[in-house]
C-alpha positions, 0 to 999 in steps of 0.5 A, spaced: 296 249 570 298 242 572 298 239 579 306 241 580 304 249 579 298 248 584 303 245 589 308 250 588 302 256 589 299 252 595 306 250 598 307 257 601 301 258 605 301 250 607 308 251 610 307 257 613 300 255 617 304 248 619 310 253 622 305 257 625 302 252 629 308 248 630 312 254 633 306 258 636 309 264 639 305 270 641 310 274 637 310 270 631 304 272 626 302 268 621 304 273 616 311 273 618 311 265 616 308 267 609 314 272 608 319 267 610 316 262 605 316 267 600 323 268 600 324 260 600 319 260 594 323 264 590 330 260 592 326 254 590 324 257 583 331 260 582 335 254 584 331 248 583 325 249 578 329 253 573 335 249 572 330 243 572 327 246 566 333 248 562 336 240 563 329 238 561 329 241 554 336 242 553 335 249 551 342 252 553 346 247 549 342 247 543 340 254 542 339 254 535 333 249 536 327 254 537 322 248 539 326 246 545 326 254 547 318 255 546 317 248 550 321 250 555 318 257 556 311 254 555 312 250 561 316 255 565 311 261 564 306 258 570 312 258 575 314 265 573 307 268 574 307 264 581 314 266 583 312 273 581 306 273 585 310 270 591 315 276 590 309 281 590 306 278 596 313 279 599 314 286 598 306 287 600 308 284 607 314 288 608 310 295 606 305 293 611 309 291 616 313 298 616 307 302 615 304 299 622 
């Protein structure tokens, strides 16, 4: 993992904490901002990170070059794991909200 992966992982909690301190409303819990941050994180992953990886390695244009595809997948895999963690957190917060 490099610094970009760590920033993408911490981004969710840092922005949630900033929003929680900034808005400081009694009905808005910290986990509400984490929940909203999960949605934003998945949007960033799908609309910004994935297209950037595709352009960087030209994996779509040169579909027969396996090395470009392997390099793209090697660099994209940590982002995919972090996005999966954010999705699980999103689902978990939703379930806990409806149970309570």
